[in-house]
N, C-alpha and C positions, 0 to 999 in steps of 0.2 A: 538521597541520589547526588554523588558528590559531580564533583566538575566534569573532572573523567569519565566519568562513564555517560553524563550528560552528553556529551561532546563525540561518544562511541557509538550513542543512542541516533543520532543526527546524522553520522553519516553514515550510519548503516540504515537507516532509510532510505538516506540520497542514493545511496547502493543498489538499493532494494529499487528504489521509485525508476530510475533509469535502467536498469535492467527490465521492471513490468512494461516501461513504456515502449521498449524495443523490441517485445513479443508482443506488445496491442498492434505496432506500426506493424511488424516480419507479418504479424496474420491476416492484417487487413490487404496487406501488398497479393499476397498468400491467395486467401479466399476471394479478393476482389471486391470484399464490399469494406464497407467505411465505417472502420471501428477505432479511427484517433482518437482518445482523449483529448487530450489536452484541447484539440478543436473544438472539442462540441462543448466542453465542460469550459471552454472560454466564450465562447461566442452565448450560449449560455446563460453565463453569467454575467456579461456585456449587455447581450441582448440583441445581438446581431442575427439576422434572417440566413446569410450565406456560410453556414456551417464546414461547409468543404474547403473553402480558401478566407480563413479565419484574415482581421484584420490586425497589424503589428499587437494594438492594446489588446484584442481579445488571446490573444496566441503566448504574452507575456500573465495575464489575467489568468487565462489553465494554469499555463506553467508553475505558476508563485501557486494555484489551488491546486492542483494535483503531486506537487513539491510535501506544500504543506500537509497536505492528507497523508501521506506516505512517511511524515517526520513521525505524525501523530498515530500510526497504527506501527511506526515503530516502538513509538512510546508505552503503547497499550500492550506490546510483545513483552518489552523492560518490567513495567507493573508485572504482568502474568508468569513471567523468570522469579521474579522474586517473591508472590505469592504461593511460587512452590504448583504451579498448572500445569507447567509442562517444562520439558527438559530442555538445554543450548541444545540441542541434534537433529539430523535429518529428519528422520521420523518424526519427530513435535512439529517440526518448520514445515512438513508436507498436511501435515492435520489442521495447523492454525490456518496455513494459508489456504486449507480447503472452507474452514468455518471463516476465513477473512473474502472469502471469492463468494459466498454466500449472502455473507451481511451487505458487501457491497453490490450484488446485484439487489436484492432488495431494496438500499436505498437508492439506485439507480431507477430500480421501477417508481418509486416513489415519487424522485424529480420529477423522470419525465409526463409522469401520469399529472402534474401539480404547477409547472413549468406551463406559463401563458402561451407559448411561441418554440412546442418542442420539436426537433429536431426529428425529418423522416429520416431513414434509416433501417439497416433489420436490425431489430431490438436479440433476434433470438441471433444475432454472427455476435452483436455487440455484448453480449451479456457471456458467450460463450468464450471469445477475447479475453474478458472479462476474469472472469472462472481462472482461466490460465494464466493469465499471469499476476494473481495475486499468489497464486502455486510459486509461480517463480519470485514473488518477492519476495516471500518471509522463507523461503529457503537462500536465496542471496542478501536478506537483511541479515538472516541467523547466521548463517556462516561470515560474513562482514565482521558480527561484533564476536563467535567467536573465534577468528583468525587476530582479532585485534585485543583480545583479552582470554588470555592463558587458563584462568581460571578466577571469573568474577566471585566475589564475595555476597553473595545473594539475603535477601532480609531473613527469609526462612531459614538459611542453613545456619548465620550467625545467631536466631534466634534459637536453633535446634542447641548450639552451642553453649548456649546462654542457660538454656535448662539444664544440661549437664553439670553444670560447672557447681547449679547451684547444690 
């Protein structure tokens, strides 16, 4: 991975995370259920008990953790593109979003069950919001990557070219 793809991958992960967070907060507003991932994650990480109004410390920790995971997802997408697992297009971005959403729900279920003081909120609504938001994350992340990079030279394509020239 060259520095250009590294920076583009970080930017696409950040854009996807912003879109995802907006969707989760809009879902919270519309459904009247507490699904604010930054609040929940931050309070769980710093060990605070009031999940609905985080302290500044919990909010900062939650934001950094949330964006870090978003960027990691974006790097995972970049690897999957480079391995030829999926294409940089809308159909495959929705598919990877669905897969990411299922993975996120499983990770959150585990984290909530293992946490010493898990918050009390509707897990069903939280998981619905997570699922939808991961599809949005993937579509936005892939779209930003595609907008910035007209035709990325992906590893599997370079390997195919090298095989043809031998």
